[in-house]
C-alpha positions as CSV (number, residue, x, y, z in Angstrom):
1,M,-4.1,-25.8,11.3
2,L,-1.3,-24.1,9.5
3,S,2.2,-25.3,10.3
4,A,4.5,-22.7,12.0
5,R,6.8,-22.8,8.9
6,F,3.9,-22.2,6.5
7,A,2.5,-19.4,8.7
8,Q,5.9,-17.8,8.7
9,R,6.0,-18.0,4.9
10,L,2.6,-16.4,4.6
11,G,3.7,-13.7,7.0
12,A,6.7,-13.0,4.8
13,R,4.6,-12.9,1.8
14,S,2.2,-10.5,3.4
15,L,5.1,-8.1,4.0
16,S,6.5,-8.5,0.5
17,T,3.2,-7.6,-1.1
18,K,2.3,-4.8,1.2
19,Y,2.8,-2.2,-1.6
20,V,1.6,-4.3,-4.5
21,P,-1.6,-3.0,-6.2
22,E,-4.6,-5.0,-5.0
23,A,-5.5,-6.1,-8.5
24,A,-2.1,-7.9,-8.8
25,L,-3.0,-10.0,-5.8
26,K,-6.0,-11.6,-7.5
27,V,-6.6,-13.9,-10.5
28,R,-7.6,-12.0,-13.6
29,T,-11.4,-12.3,-14.3
30,N,-12.2,-14.1,-17.5
31,V,-15.1,-12.0,-18.8
32,F,-15.4,-14.1,-21.9
33,K,-16.0,-17.3,-19.9
34,A,-18.6,-15.5,-17.8
35,A,-20.3,-14.2,-20.9
36,I,-20.7,-17.6,-22.7
37,A,-21.9,-19.2,-19.5
38,A,-24.5,-16.5,-19.0
39,G,-25.6,-16.5,-22.6
40,D,-27.0,-13.0,-22.4
41,R,-25.1,-11.7,-25.4
42,R,-23.4,-13.5,-28.3
43,Q,-19.7,-13.0,-28.4
44,I,-18.1,-12.0,-31.8
45,G,-14.5,-12.7,-32.5
46,L,-11.6,-12.6,-34.9
47,W,-9.0,-15.2,-35.8
48,T,-5.4,-14.0,-35.9
49,G,-2.3,-15.6,-37.4
50,L,0.0,-12.7,-38.2
51,G,1.7,-12.9,-34.8
52,S,1.7,-9.2,-34.5
53,T,1.6,-7.5,-31.0
54,M,0.2,-4.4,-32.7
55,V,-2.7,-6.5,-34.1
56,A,-3.3,-8.2,-30.8
57,E,-3.3,-4.8,-29.0
58,M,-5.6,-3.2,-31.6
59,V,-8.0,-6.1,-31.7
60,S,-8.2,-6.2,-27.9
61,T,-8.5,-2.5,-27.2
62,T,-10.2,-0.7,-30.2
63,S,-11.8,-3.2,-32.6
64,G,-15.0,-3.9,-30.7
65,F,-14.5,-7.7,-30.8
66,D,-15.2,-9.7,-27.7
67,W,-12.5,-12.3,-28.3
68,F,-9.8,-13.3,-30.7
69,V,-7.7,-16.4,-31.4
70,I,-3.9,-16.5,-31.2
71,D,-3.5,-19.5,-33.5
72,M,-0.6,-21.9,-32.9
73,E,-2.1,-24.8,-34.9
74,H,-2.0,-23.5,-38.5
75,F,0.4,-20.6,-38.2
76,P,4.1,-20.2,-37.3
77,T,3.2,-18.9,-33.9
78,G,5.7,-19.9,-31.2
79,L,5.6,-19.6,-27.5
80,E,7.5,-16.3,-27.4
81,S,5.0,-14.9,-29.9
82,V,2.1,-16.0,-27.7
83,L,3.7,-14.4,-24.7
84,V,4.1,-11.0,-26.2
85,Q,0.6,-11.1,-27.7
86,L,-0.9,-11.9,-24.3
87,Q,1.1,-9.0,-22.8
88,A,-0.2,-6.7,-25.5
89,S,-3.8,-7.7,-25.2
90,Q,-4.8,-8.7,-21.7
91,H,-5.3,-5.1,-20.6
92,G,-8.0,-4.7,-23.3
93,A,-11.6,-5.9,-23.7
94,A,-11.3,-8.8,-26.2
95,E,-10.3,-12.1,-24.6
96,P,-7.2,-13.7,-26.2
97,I,-7.9,-17.4,-26.9
98,V,-4.8,-19.5,-27.5
99,R,-5.4,-22.4,-29.9
100,V,-2.7,-24.8,-29.1
101,P,-1.1,-27.0,-31.8
102,W,-2.5,-30.3,-30.4
103,N,-4.3,-31.8,-27.4
104,E,-1.1,-32.5,-25.4
105,P,-0.2,-31.2,-21.9
106,V,3.3,-29.8,-22.4
107,V,2.5,-26.8,-24.6
108,V,-0.8,-26.3,-22.7
109,K,1.2,-26.0,-19.4
110,R,3.6,-23.5,-20.8
111,V,0.8,-21.4,-22.4
112,L,-1.1,-21.3,-19.1
113,D,2.0,-20.4,-17.2
114,M,2.5,-17.4,-19.5
115,G,-0.9,-16.2,-18.5
116,A,-3.4,-17.5,-21.0
117,Q,-6.8,-18.2,-19.5
118,T,-8.8,-19.5,-22.5
119,V,-7.4,-22.4,-24.5
120,L,-8.9,-23.9,-27.7
121,F,-8.0,-27.6,-28.2
122,P,-8.1,-28.9,-31.8
123,Y,-9.5,-32.2,-33.0
124,V,-11.1,-33.6,-29.9
125,Q,-12.9,-36.8,-30.8
126,N,-14.4,-38.3,-27.7
127,R,-14.9,-38.1,-24.0
128,Q,-11.4,-39.4,-23.2
129,E,-9.7,-36.7,-25.3
130,A,-12.0,-34.1,-23.7
131,E,-11.0,-35.3,-20.3
132,A,-7.3,-35.1,-21.2
133,A,-7.8,-31.5,-22.4
134,V,-9.3,-30.5,-19.1
135,A,-6.7,-32.4,-17.1
136,S,-3.9,-30.5,-18.7
137,T,-5.4,-27.2,-17.4
138,R,-5.9,-28.4,-13.8
139,Y,-3.5,-28.9,-11.0
140,P,-3.4,-32.2,-9.1
141,P,-5.4,-33.9,-7.8
142,Q,-7.9,-32.8,-10.4
143,G,-5.4,-32.8,-13.3
144,I,-1.8,-33.0,-14.4
145,R,-0.7,-29.4,-14.8
146,G,2.7,-28.8,-13.5
147,V,3.3,-26.3,-10.7
148,V,5.6,-23.3,-10.9
149,S,5.9,-20.9,-8.0
150,S,6.4,-17.7,-9.8
151,Q,5.4,-16.9,-13.4
152,R,3.2,-14.5,-15.3
153,M,0.1,-16.5,-14.6
154,N,0.2,-15.7,-10.9
155,N,1.6,-12.1,-11.3
156,F,5.1,-13.3,-10.6
157,G,4.2,-14.8,-7.3
158,A,2.1,-11.9,-6.0
159,S,-1.2,-13.8,-6.3
160,S,0.2,-17.1,-4.8
161,P,-0.8,-19.3,-3.2
162,G,-4.4,-18.1,-4.0
163,Y,-3.8,-18.6,-7.7
164,Y,-3.5,-22.4,-7.4
165,H,-7.0,-22.6,-5.9
166,D,-8.8,-19.8,-7.7
167,C,-7.5,-20.1,-11.3
168,A,-9.8,-23.0,-12.4
169,A,-12.8,-20.7,-12.1
170,Q,-11.3,-18.3,-14.6
171,L,-9.8,-20.9,-17.0
172,C,-12.0,-21.5,-20.1
173,T,-11.6,-24.8,-21.9
174,I,-12.9,-25.0,-25.5
175,V,-12.7,-28.2,-27.5
176,Q,-13.0,-28.4,-31.3
177,V,-15.5,-30.7,-32.9
178,E,-14.1,-31.3,-36.4
179,T,-15.1,-34.8,-37.6
180,A,-18.2,-36.9,-38.1
181,E,-17.0,-39.1,-35.2
182,A,-16.7,-36.0,-32.9
183,V,-20.2,-34.8,-33.9
184,A,-21.6,-38.3,-33.0
185,N,-19.8,-38.0,-29.6
186,I,-21.0,-34.5,-28.6
187,A,-23.2,-35.6,-25.8
188,E,-20.3,-37.4,-24.0
189,I,-17.8,-34.6,-24.8
190,G,-20.1,-32.0,-23.5
191,A,-20.7,-34.0,-20.3
192,V,-17.1,-33.7,-19.3
193,D,-16.8,-31.4,-16.2
194,G,-14.4,-28.5,-17.1
195,V,-15.4,-28.3,-20.8
196,D,-16.8,-24.9,-21.1
197,A,-17.6,-24.8,-24.8
198,L,-17.6,-26.9,-28.0
199,F,-16.4,-25.3,-31.2
200,I,-17.4,-26.5,-34.7
201,G,-14.7,-26.4,-37.3
202,P,-16.6,-26.4,-40.6
203,S,-13.6,-26.9,-42.9
204,D,-12.3,-30.0,-41.2
205,L,-15.8,-31.3,-40.7
206,A,-16.3,-30.9,-44.4
207,A,-13.1,-32.8,-45.1
208,S,-14.2,-35.6,-42.7
209,L,-17.5,-36.0,-44.6
210,G,-15.7,-36.2,-47.9
211,H,-16.3,-32.6,-49.1
212,L,-12.9,-31.1,-48.8
213,G,-13.0,-27.4,-49.5
214,N,-16.8,-27.3,-49.6
215,P,-18.1,-26.5,-46.1
216,G,-21.3,-25.3,-47.8
217,H,-22.3,-28.8,-49.0
218,P,-25.8,-29.8,-47.9
219,E,-24.4,-32.8,-46.0
220,V,-22.0,-30.6,-44.1
221,R,-24.6,-28.0,-43.3
222,A,-26.9,-30.8,-42.0
223,A,-24.0,-32.0,-39.8
224,I,-23.4,-28.5,-38.4
225,E,-27.1,-28.2,-37.6
226,A,-27.1,-31.5,-35.9
227,A,-24.0,-30.6,-33.9
228,F,-25.5,-27.4,-32.6
229,T,-28.7,-29.2,-31.6
230,A,-26.5,-31.7,-29.6
231,I,-24.4,-28.9,-28.1
232,R,-27.5,-27.1,-26.8
233,A,-28.7,-30.4,-25.2
234,T,-25.5,-30.5,-23.2
235,G,-26.0,-27.1,-21.7
236,K,-22.6,-26.0,-22.9
237,A,-21.8,-23.0,-25.2
238,G,-21.3,-23.6,-28.9
239,G,-18.9,-21.8,-31.2
240,F,-18.2,-21.4,-34.9
241,L,-15.9,-19.8,-37.4
242,S,-16.6,-18.6,-41.0
243,A,-15.6,-15.8,-43.2
244,N,-19.1,-16.1,-44.8
245,K,-21.5,-13.5,-43.3
246,A,-24.6,-15.6,-44.2
247,D,-23.1,-18.7,-42.4
248,C,-22.3,-16.6,-39.3
249,E,-25.8,-15.2,-39.2
250,W,-27.2,-18.7,-39.7
251,V,-25.4,-20.2,-36.7
252,L,-25.8,-17.2,-34.5
253,G,-29.5,-16.8,-35.3
254,D,-31.0,-20.1,-36.3
255,L,-28.6,-22.5,-34.5
256,G,-28.0,-20.7,-31.2
257,A,-24.3,-20.3,-31.3
258,S,-23.0,-18.5,-28.3
259,F,-19.8,-17.2,-30.0
260,C,-18.7,-16.9,-33.6
261,G,-15.4,-16.0,-35.3
262,V,-16.4,-13.8,-38.3
263,G,-13.0,-13.4,-40.1
264,S,-9.3,-13.3,-39.7
265,D,-6.5,-10.7,-39.7
266,Y,-4.6,-12.3,-42.6
267,A,-7.7,-12.6,-44.8
268,L,-8.7,-9.0,-44.0
269,L,-5.3,-7.8,-45.0
270,A,-5.1,-10.0,-48.1
271,N,-8.6,-9.3,-49.4
272,Q,-8.5,-5.6,-48.7
273,S,-5.0,-5.3,-50.2
274,R,-6.2,-6.9,-53.4
275,S,-9.3,-4.8,-53.5
276,L,-7.4,-1.6,-52.9
277,A,-4.8,-2.4,-55.5
278,A,-7.3,-3.5,-58.1
279,G,-9.4,-0.3,-57.6
280,Y,-6.4,1.9,-58.3
281,H,-5.2,-0.2,-61.2
282,D,-8.7,0.1,-62.8
283,F,-8.6,3.8,-62.4
284,C,-5.1,4.1,-63.8
285,S,-6.1,2.0,-66.8
286,T,-8.5,4.8,-67.8
287,L,-5.7,7.4,-68.0
288,G,-3.3,8.1,-70.8
289,P,0.5,7.7,-70.6
290,V,2.4,9.6,-67.9
């Protein structure tokens, strides 16, 4: 039975949200999480590291991608940048996935409080590390996430107290399998309740196997194939990233990947800039002096 004080607080809350739009009273639906769980259609994504709100908005609303990564691990993306990219993109169709710098709870807590609903954890090696990743996304007693009463994640208090009980169903936890040890431990990692997907990082896996800079080495490809076989056996979704079209088609078609990153904003800009400049320089070289 509700205490009189708590009932009074709920009554006050009811009055204070009387004119708030109904959508603001609910936890945002994570369409990406639902899609990879259902497995009806493969989800195609883009990596982003430029930290641009314009890029985040464009990718989310007009690109046709299903998801994109806001990368805090390998790019100078701070918390303030994550916030404004979430604000720019969460009204669109592509799910923003925040890759945190490391598997530790402090940054995860702050990213979640800012409204992120899908988090990618780098360098998860075993069951214990996978459990730690999930725990950082869950409130006690299931986890260790700290509680704040009013932040962006609960629509500045409008969706409280429901958010605390409903958010886990919309939070998507993805762990990266990036080493030979992690590949060997996929069965135990995938068995962790709350891990929604396992993501293969081919470049780090190649380095772990002694083939730094050569993710196409036969030994690396064999490890990737074995990894996806093991992921399928767990019943969890498998993800991948490559700028190589043939590799993306390989994992999506032959290996059963549920989602795949097929490029990055910075590579697209760099490569297209070089190609555009080279084309005009070649043309100008055929002309005489001005």
